[in-house]
N, C-alpha and C positions, 0 to 999 in steps of 0.2 A: 466499619468495625476496625480496630487496631490491628495491625499485622506484626507488631514487635513480639518476638519470642520472650516469654517471661521465664526468669530464671528462679527455680524453686529449691527449697531445702524442705525435706519431709522428716520431721521428728516423728519417730514410731512408725517406720515404714513397713514393718512386718506385721503389724497389728491389722486389725479389721478395717479402720478407717484409712490407714496407710496403704493398704493393699487395694482398696477400692479408689483412692487417690490416683495410685499408678495406672489403674484401669482407665481412668478419665484421661491420663497422659497419653497412654497407648490409642485411644479413640481420638485424640485430638494432637497428634504429634507434631503438627507444624506450629502449635501454640506454646508449646512449653519445652524447657530443658531442665533436667534434673541435676542440679549442681551438688547437693548434699542430701545424704540419707543417714538416719540414726536408728538404732534397734536395741532391743534388750539382749536375750540370750539366743534368739533363733537364727543362729549363724548359717545354717543350711539356706533358709529362704533368703536372707541378706545376701549371701554369695550369690545366689541366682539374679538378685536384683541388681547387684553390682555389674554382673557380666551383661545383663541386658542394657541398662541404662547408663553404664560408665560415668558414674558421678565423679567430681574432683575431691570430694571428701566424704569421709564416712566415719562412724562411731558407733561403738556398741558396748555392752557391759561385761562381755566374757573377758577374762584374763588373757588369753592368747589372742594375737592378732594375725598369726602365720598363715593360717588358711584363707584369710582375706586380702592379704597383700596383693596389690596389683600397681604397675608401673604408672598407671594413670591416675591414681587416687591417693590422697593423703589422709592419714588418721587425724581427726580434729574434734575437740570437745563441742558439744552442741551450742554453748553460750558463745563461743567464738565463731562458730559456723554462720549462726544467725544475724551477726553483726557485719558480715561481709558486705562491702559496698555495692557490689554488683548483684545481690540478690534482691528479687523483686517481691517474692511471696514467701513467707514461712507458714507451712502447715503443721499445726501442733495437734498431731494425732495420737499422742500418748494418753494414757488413762491415770487416774489418781493424781499424787502429788508430783510425778515425774516431770511434768511440763512446767512447773511453776517458774524455775530459775531461768530456763531459755526463754520462756514467755516475757519474763521481765526484761531480759536483756534485748530482746526483739523490739519491745514496746519502747524501751529507753532509746534505741538507736532510730526510732521514727519510721519503723517498717510496717508494711502491710501484713498482718497476721491473720491467717484463715484458721479460726480457733474451734476445734473440735473438744478440747480438754476443759470441760465446764468446771472442773474443780479448781483450777486457777483462779477463775473469777469468784467461785463461791468462797474460797479461802482469802483471796486478797483482792477483791473487787474494787474497794475504794482506792487502793494505792495504784492498781493497774489503769484503771480509767483516769485517774489523776495525771498519771505519767503519760498516757497516751495524749491527754490534751495538751501537756507541756510539749512533747516531742512532735506532735503531729503524726503520730502512728494511726494507722487505720485497723480497726478490729473487725473482721467479717466472720460472722457465725457460720459454722458448719453444721451444727445440730439442725435436724429438719424443722423443729419447731421454731427456733430462732431465725433460721433462714426464712421461713415462712413470714414470720413478723417483720423482718427486714424487708422482705419484697413487698409486702402490703403498705409498708411506709413510704416506698418510693413515690416521688411526686407530691406528696402531702405537705402542706404547709404548716398546719396545726398539729399539736401534740395529741396522741391518741387518749381517749377517755377510758378505755379499758383494752386489756390484753386478755384473750381467751386462748389457753395452751391447750391442746388436746393430747389425750393420752389413750392408747389402745386398751389399756387396763391389764395387759399382760395376759399369761396363761391361766391365771387363778381369780379372775375377776368375779367370778360367781361363787367361789369357794366360800365356806364358813370357816371361822377362826378353828374350830376343831379339825377341819380338813387340812388346813394350812399347816397344822402341827406335823403333819405326816408326810409333808412334800419332800422329795428328794432333790438332789442337785441336778440329776438327769431331767426330772421333770421342769425345774426352774430354768433350765438351759433352752427349753423348746419355746422360743417366742413365736407367737401365732402370725406377726406381721413382718419384722425385721431379721436381718442377718447382721449380729452384731458381736462385739468381743464379750468375753465371759462376765467381766465386771458389770458392764452396763446392762447386760440380760437380766442378771440377778437383780440390779437395782431397779430396772423396769418391773419386774415381778413383784417387788415390794413396794412399789410406787415411791421409793426414794429418789429415783432419776427424775420424776416429774417434780419433787420438791427441790431438788438442786437445780432444775431447769428455772423454777419460779425466781430462785435467787439470782441466777445468771440472767435472766430477763430484766429483772430490777436494775442491775449495773448496766447491761447493755443499751437498754432504752430509756433509762432514767425514769422510770414508771413506779410510782409507790406500790408497796406490796398490796395495799388495799384494792387497787385497781387491775390486780392480776388475778385471773380465775382459772381453775383447771377443770376440764370436763373430759369425760370418758366418751371416746369415740373409736368403737371396736374395729371399724372398717379400715382405720388409717389411710384415709383418702384425703381429708382435710387436716392439714398439717399444723394450723393455728390460724386464729382469726384477730382482726383489730377492729375495735369500735370506736367511732368518733363521735364528736360532740352532738351531731344532728341525728344520731342514732343509726347512721349507715354502718354496716360491717363488710369488710374486706376479707376474704379467705383466699389461701393459697392451697391448691389441690394439685395432687399428682399421684401416679403409683408409688407405693412406698419403696423406695430405693435411694440408698444414702448417696449414690453417685450425683444425683441431680443437685442437691444442695452443695456437695463438693464442687461440682463443676461451676454452678453459680458463683461461689466464692472466688475460684480461680479465673474466671472469665469476666467478672463484673467489671464494667457496667454491660458488658456485651452477652449475647446469648448464641450458642452454637448448635447445631444439629448434631445429635450424638446417635448414631444408629442402635448403640447397645442399651438406650434408655426406653423402657416400655411406656407406651402411652395408655391412657385410660379408655376403657371401651364403655361408652355410655349406655350401650345396649345389653350389658351383662351386669352393671351395677344396679341392683334392685332397691337397695336402701341405704341411708345414711342416718345413723341413730346415734343418739347421746343420752348420757347417764351422769348422775352425780357420783363422784368418788366415794367409796366406802371407807370413810377415814378411821372408823372405829375398827374396822377389821385390817386395815392397812395403815397403821399408825405412823409409819415412816413419813408420808406425806405432809401430815400437819407438823411433825416433829421438825422436818427440814425448814418448813415456812416459819415456824416459831423461832428456830435458830437464826434464820436470815432476818428477821425483824429484831431480834436481840441484838445482833451485830457483834461487833468486837471479834473475839477470838472463838465465840460459838460455833460459827460455820465452820472454822478450821477444825475443831473437835468433831464436828458431825462428819466432815469428810474423811478425816484419818481414821476414826473408830469405824465407820462403815466400810471402808476399804478393808481393814483387818478381819471385821466381822464376816464379810463376804468371803474372804480367804478361807477362813476357818469354816465356814458352812460348806464351801466346795470341797474342803478336805475331810468332811464328814465328822468335824469336831464340835460343832453346835447345831441346833436344828434352824430351820427355816424361819420361826417366829422368834428365835433368839437373837436374830440380827437386830430388831428393833430394840430388844430389851437391853442389850448390852451397850448399843450406841446411847440409849437413854440414860443408862447409869453413868456413862462417862460424861456426858453432857451435865447432870446432876452434880457430879463430883468437881467439876471444873470451877476454878476461879477466874472468872473472866478478865481479860485484858481489853480496855475499852477502846483504845486506838493504837493498834499493833503496828510495829513495823516489820519488816521482813524477817528479821532474826526473832522477833517474838512469834511470828508465824511458825517458823522452822521448829522453834522451842516446843510450842504448843502441840505441833503436828506429832512430833516424837514422843511428847508426854501422852498424847491419846493412844497412839499405837501401843505403848508399853502398858498402858492402864487397861485396854481391852484384853491384852494377853494376860495380866494379872487376874482381871474379872472371870476369865474363862478357864484359868489354870492351864493356860497353854504356853508358859514361858519356856 
């Protein structure tokens, strides 16, 4: 195993994935050095992280930097931080559109990118993957499902014939449409299997997250949409499966803990013992079950897949509209089932740009956000 200490930049260090990334760093202190941390407005937690990890560079979105000033660290924009020559891995742990610009900068610089921000690939998958091929950048998936697929593909010489992405089904998988109309934000934030940020937790409840993952898998593994399937697996033990031409299926199984796929991306191709990671106990696992997703009750899944197949700027509208709709739901301004409705309306009202560049993507992202606010009377 390699003994070189890897230099890390963590974008979104105060969010769920960012915090869990730092837990992996704590568990394997001889493997990593945190060089840069970026955050939004959670200055209290960022200050604690700075004190503990003593990064050379920091960034946050708050106006005042006085309380975070340290003699050993410098304030630097994420786009500048990720291209520093000594950085080995950039962890993109932001949600929504926040990671797009920095991800593009890191990919152009030929860096190794541990990507948790699925929206970057959903919005600009063609551009990012083309740029990665030109620059030699490596994109290592952090999502548990895509990490599982990545692990299953190790050592294989042939392309997969089918990818099966598993989904827990969220807290409402057995709810009727009438029951879903009464769902509260507090209920929706109670995921049965995973500890995640608010945005991805709500997306998991609507199954939008699984649709975004289909689009992400399409770009990451160059697999046609027709060869990607979603199945509900409530136990969240099998994180995804890959089927090959001969009918053999490989699956990656583990206790549902995001630190495992994070660690795999950070230490690849090596694996290390981490005492904080819980092991599966096969004496207590009584069943592994599978169901078809209820796409009529949860329309976001098929909506996302259709947007991915349509391509162009449709996935941009999907991501941006969903992000605003989820915020409105969490703020009590729209209902749970309204999320799908307003995203669908935004898609229907969009004039697609077939082969967008980054400027087009940014423009459409802003348009979709404003359109959802107009549609919901929330300007």
